[in-house]
N, C-alpha and C positions, 0 to 999 in steps of 0.2 A: 289146676287145683280146684277141688270141689269141696264144699262143706255145706251141711244142712242141719236143721234143727228137727228133732223128733217130737211127735205129739204126745202129750200127757193124757192118760185115761185111767180112771180108777187109780191103782197104785202101779200100773204098768205103763211103759212108754212104747207106743206102737208106731210102726212106720206108716206113712200115708203116701199116696200117689205123688210122685215128683215130676216136675218138668224142669228143663234146663234153660238158662238164659245166660247172656254174657253181660258183665258189668265191667266197663273199661276193657282191660286185657285179660280179665279173670273170669272163668266160668264158675257158676254156682248152681247148686240144686235148690229149687224153690218149691214150697208148698203151693199147690194150686188154690187152696182155700184160705191162705193166710195173708194178711197185710204185710207189706214190706217195711212199714214204718212202726216204730214203737208208739203206743198210746202215751199221752202225757199226763203224768201224775204230779202231785206235789210231794215233797219229801222233807224230812227233818234230820238233822244230825243226831246220832245216838248219844254222843258225848258233848258236854258243854265246853265252851271256849276255855282255854288254859292260859295262864301267865307265861312270861318268858322263862325258859328253863324247864318247862313242862310240855308234854305232848298231848294232842287230842286224837282220839280214835277217828278213823275215816269211814265208819259204817253209816249208811244213809237208809232211813226207813221210809218206804213208800206209804203215802197217806191219801185218804180221800175224805173230804169234809172235816179236816182237822183231826182225824183219828187214824190209827194204824190201819192200813188196808188189810182186811181179812181175806186170805186166799185159801183154797182148798185143793190139795193135790189129789183128792178122791173124787173130784167133780167130773162132769162129762168132758169129752175131748174138747180142747181149746183151739185146735187148728195149729198147734205148735207155738203159740204165743207165750210170752213171758208171764209169770216167772218160770225159770228153768230148773230142771233137776239134773241128776247125774248123767243120764243117757243123752240129754240135750248137749251137755258140754263135751262128752266124748265124741259125739257126732260132729259138732261144730269144729273141734280142734283135732280130730283124727287121732285120738289117744287110745292106748290100751287101757284096760281096767285095773291091771295089777302090775306091781313091780317085781323084779327079781329079789327073792328073799323077803325080809320084812323090815325095810328101812324105816327109820324114825324121822318124822317131820315134826318140828317143834313150832309152837305158837307162843309168842311173847305178847302179853297184854298186862294191863294194870288191874288190880282188884280181883274180886271173885264173883262167880255166878253159882249160887248154891244148888241150882237145878241142872247144872250142865251135863252131868253123866246121864240123867234120865232123858233130858232133851235130845242128846245125841242118839240114845237108844231108839227114840221114836223116829227121828229122821232116818236113821239107817234101816230100821225095820220097814218103814213105809216104802222105801225105794228098793227093797230087796237086797240090801247090802249086808254082808256078814256082821255079826255083832262085834262091837269093840268096847270092852268094858274094863273098869279098873281091876276087877277080880282076875281077869284073864291076863292082865299086863299089857293089853293093846293100848289102853288109855291110861295115862299117868298125869296127875295134876300135882304140882309142887309150888312152893314159894320161891323167891328169887335166890335163895341159898340152897335149894334142893330139899327143903324140909316139908313136913306135912302140916304145919301150922299156917293156914292160908290167910291172906289179907281180908280186910272187911269187904262186905258185899257192895256192889254198885251196879244198878240195872243198865246204865248206858254202856259201860265197859262189858257188862254181862251179855248184852246183845252182840257186841263185837266178838266175844268169845264164842258164842253160838254160831255166828256167821263163819268164823275162821275154821272151827272144827268141822262144820258141815261141808265147807268147800274142800278141805283136805279129803274128807270121806268121799265126796262126789268124784274126785279125780283119781284117787288111789285107794282102792277098796281094801287092800291088805297092808297098807302102811300102818305102823304104830304111830300114835299121836301123843306128843308130850306137850302139855300146857304149862308154861312157867309164868306164874303170876307175880308181877312186881308189887311192892308194898304201896307204891303210889305211881303217878304218871310222870315223875321227875325223870330227867334225862339220865341221872346217875342210877336210879333204881331200875329203869327199863334196860339200860345198858348192862347192869349187873345180871339181870335176868337173861339177856342174850348170851353172856359169857357162861352162865350156868347151863343153858340149853346145849351149848357146844360141849361143855364138860360132861354132860350126861349122854352124849353120843348121837345127837341129831345130825343127819346128813344135810338137812335144809332147815332154815329158821325163817319164819315169816313174821314181819313186823308191820301191822296194819295201823300205823299211827305216824304222826309227824308234827313238825312245827317249821316256821320260817327259818331260813339260814341265819347263822350268827357267826361272828368273826373268829371265834375260837373253836369252831366245829371240827376242824382237822384233828385236833387233839382228842376230842370225843370219838371221832371216827376210828382212830387207831386204837383207842382204849377198849372199845366195845364191839366194833363192827368189822374188824379185820381178822378173819379166821381162814387159814389155809385149808383146802380140801373140804370146805363146808359152803353150801350155797346160802347166802344171806339175801333175802328179798325184802323190799320195803315199798309201801304205797307212795305214789307220787303226790297224793293230796286230792281234794275234792273241790277246791275253790277256784278253778280255772288256772290259766298259765301262771307260773311262778315255781320256784324251786324250794323243795322241802328237805330238811334233815329228818331221818337218816338216809332217805333215798339217794341223796347226793353223795354219800360217802364213796370213796373210790373203789372199794372192794364189794360194794353192795349192788345187786341188780335192782335198779329202780323200775318199779312196775306202774305203767300208766293204765289208762282205761279206755274202753270202747263202748259203743252202742252196738249190741249184737242183735240184729233183727231176725225175725222168725223165718225170713226167706234166705238167710245165709249172708246177707250183706253186712259189712262191719265197717264202721267209721269211727273217727276220734270222738270220744264223749266230750262234747262241747256245747252244753245247753245254753250257756251265756258267758259273759266275761268273768262272772263270779261263781259259776256252777259248771263244773267239768273237771276232767283230770288235770293234775298239775304237770309241769314240765318247763324246761328252759335251760339256760346256760348258768352254771354256778358262778357266783361272785368270788369264791374262795378256793375251791378244790381243783387241783391240777387235773388235767386230762389223763385218764389211765392210758397206758400204752396201747391197749386193744381198741379204744375208740378212735374213730376217724373224723378229724375236723372237716374233711371234704364231704362227709356224709351228714354230720350234725350241724355244721356251721358254727360250732363253739370252739373257742380256744382253750376253755377249761372243761371240766366234767359236764357232760350233757345228761339230762334227765328227760324222758325215760329211756330205758334200754329196750324193754319189750312191754307188752300189754295183754290184757284179756278183758272180758266183759266187766263193766263197772257201772254203767248208766242205771240208776234205780228204776227207770222206765222199762229196762230190759233186764231186771235183776233176777236174783236167785230165790228159790224156796229156802226158808230158814225156819227152824222150829225153836221157839223160845217161850218159856212160861214164867220167867222171873221178871215181873213188871209188864208182861205182854200176854196175849191170849192164845198163843200157840203158833199156828202157821202164819208166816209173814212174807212179804217181798222186800228184800234188802239188797242194796247195791253199794256203790262207792268203790274207790280203789282198795278199800278193805276187803272187797270180794276178789279183786284180781291178784293181790299179793299172795294169799294162800293157794290160789289156783296155780300160780307159777312155781311156788315152792314145791307143790306136789308133783308138778311136771318134772322138775329137776330130779325128784326121787324116783319117778317112773323111768327116767332116762338112764339112771345108774352110772353116771360118769363123774360125779363130783368127787368121789373119794380118790380118784386118780388124776384130778386136776387141781393144781395149786390154787388158782384163782378162778373159781367157777363163773364169776361174773363175766369172764372173757368168752365163755362158750357161745352165747348168742351172736357174738361179733366175729367168731372164727369162720363161719360159713353162712353169713346172713343172706346170701343170694338164694338160699334154699332152706327149707325147714321152718319157714315162717310165712304166715299169710300177710301180705301187705294190707295195711289198714288205710282206708280212704284212697286206695289206689296209688299210694306214694311209697317210696323206699324208706323214708324216715320222716317222722314228725315228733314234736316234743311230747304231745299227749299220747301218741300211740307207739312211740319208740320205733324199733325195727319191724314191729308187727306182733301178731299173736301166734300161738303155737300151731304148726301144721305137723302133727306127730311129735316125736321126741328127739329127732336127729340133731336139732340145734341146741340141745340142752345136755 
């Protein structure tokens, strides 16, 4: 298996000379001019801490000197280093750029970003992606009951929304995007928004938020996150090992996080004991039939199932102007969840699969890149996408 990251130059992403090396048992293509390690930045959570019964978004904003790191996708070539744009992800994960038809990928978040449509237009135009507007029907933004009266503005969740929409755009150029905005970050309102997203025809629904497990979570899982023939993805969290709801729900694909280096190597995102992708064995949720205890080491549901780039040190380009200055580098498992939701849409298998969360487990010996050179880890799951065959 080979994967590599493309160089960003002006608004075009150009191939550079590649050399090959072997890491463990896996061969990767490496940039001759790029470091194999991510540079270390500080970062802050976009959303503030939340009380029990409420979720926090998992977007992490890269900073330097206590301020948001200003990045420029129009700058001179970077040698393939982060932040990454669409071509980088397609190269790293061996993905096609378009899906069959125009499937709808839904994003569920709380509150509203009033600049979202214009921000998305700038992101897509910069990277040469086709326009996706509300007037064309490609982009639709509704409240948790499907109406047009949107909730109050919030810059933290607003950055989360920009990240989510940009990542779906980066992975699936022709997918329609549905954003369902919950009135608040309560479990009930976010759950109602998920149900509305499914009712409005989404084939995949990404949830880039979470909270610690709670004893009654099984009931909430079945009320909001159990939908046949729809892929539901959720972030595993950004505070290191530990299990989060709703990623732990039995029919949800829990998405962990990786450090995606410019030379193609990919490891579990594990900055410290309190900074990194979440994961572990559930205290309450029974093991789904498709998970294997011999693989996960868990007698109950294991998180994560799969993973993608999430380390803010190897984060993604995001464009946001509501409370921020434009181009930013953003990471967290809020980045990886919409990536995986869009991969499900690219693959085109969810409508014929009762439980799409089972797909990565059905043939996990192929179709996924092993992260950190192991078959399974809590933070990296079974691995990151190697094409769409496992989705």
